[in-house]
C-alpha positions in Angstrom: 112.5 -58.8 -32.8 110.5 -58.2 -29.7 109.4 -54.9 -28.3 110.1 -54.0 -24.6 106.4 -54.5 -23.9 106.4 -57.9 -25.5 109.6 -58.8 -23.5 107.9 -57.7 -20.3 105.1 -60.1 -21.0 107.5 -62.9 -21.8 109.3 -62.3 -18.5 106.0 -62.1 -16.5 104.8 -65.3 -18.2 108.0 -67.1 -17.5 107.9 -66.1 -13.9 104.4 -67.3 -13.6 105.1 -70.6 -15.3 108.1 -71.4 -13.0 106.8 -70.0 -9.7 103.1 -69.4 -10.0 103.5 -65.8 -9.0 101.3 -63.4 -10.9 100.8 -59.6 -11.1 104.4 -58.6 -10.2 105.1 -54.9 -10.3 107.5 -54.0 -13.1 110.0 -52.4 -10.7 110.0 -55.1 -8.0 113.2 -57.0 -7.8 112.7 -60.6 -8.8 115.8 -61.7 -6.8 114.9 -60.1 -3.5 113.1 -61.7 -0.6 109.8 -59.9 -1.3 108.8 -62.5 -4.0 110.8 -65.5 -2.7 112.0 -66.5 -6.1 114.9 -68.9 -5.7 118.2 -68.9 -7.6 117.1 -72.2 -9.2 113.9 -70.6 -10.4 115.8 -67.7 -12.0 117.8 -70.3 -14.0 114.6 -71.9 -15.2 113.1 -68.4 -16.0 116.3 -67.5 -18.0 116.1 -70.8 -19.8 112.5 -70.1 -20.9 113.5 -66.6 -22.1 116.5 -68.0 -24.0 114.4 -70.5 -25.8 111.7 -68.0 -26.7 114.0 -65.1 -27.7 116.9 -67.2 -29.0 119.5 -65.0 -27.3 121.9 -65.7 -24.4 119.9 -64.1 -21.6 122.7 -64.4 -19.1 124.6 -61.9 -21.2 122.6 -59.1 -19.6 125.1 -59.1 -16.8 128.0 -58.1 -19.0 126.9 -54.5 -18.9 124.5 -54.5 -15.9 124.5 -55.2 -12.2 121.9 -57.1 -10.2 119.8 -54.0 -10.3 118.7 -55.1 -13.7 116.7 -57.9 -12.1 113.2 -56.3 -12.3 110.7 -56.9 -15.1 111.3 -53.4 -16.4 115.1 -53.6 -16.1 115.3 -57.0 -17.8 113.0 -56.0 -20.6 115.2 -53.0 -21.4 118.4 -55.0 -21.2 117.1 -57.9 -23.2 115.8 -55.5 -25.9 119.2 -54.0 -26.2 120.8 -57.4 -26.2 118.6 -58.7 -29.0 119.6 -55.7 -31.2 123.3 -56.6 -30.7 122.8 -60.2 -31.9 
């Protein structure tokens, strides 16, 4: 099981791998216009996270809104999701 700190690093690494973007603030929306991450990029990022964590990452939206789409928000949601699996 991953800690929230480890999950934050996984997310940041996946974002960098797909987009080349580095040093993202944990509370910046990864789906807003600020970073310019496309919906297709989000799918690739989620795919990387699913492969590494072996959980259905898209399930974070069952109990969350789009506000979860920050590194901090996703790490907390994915941490809880992995404990439910």
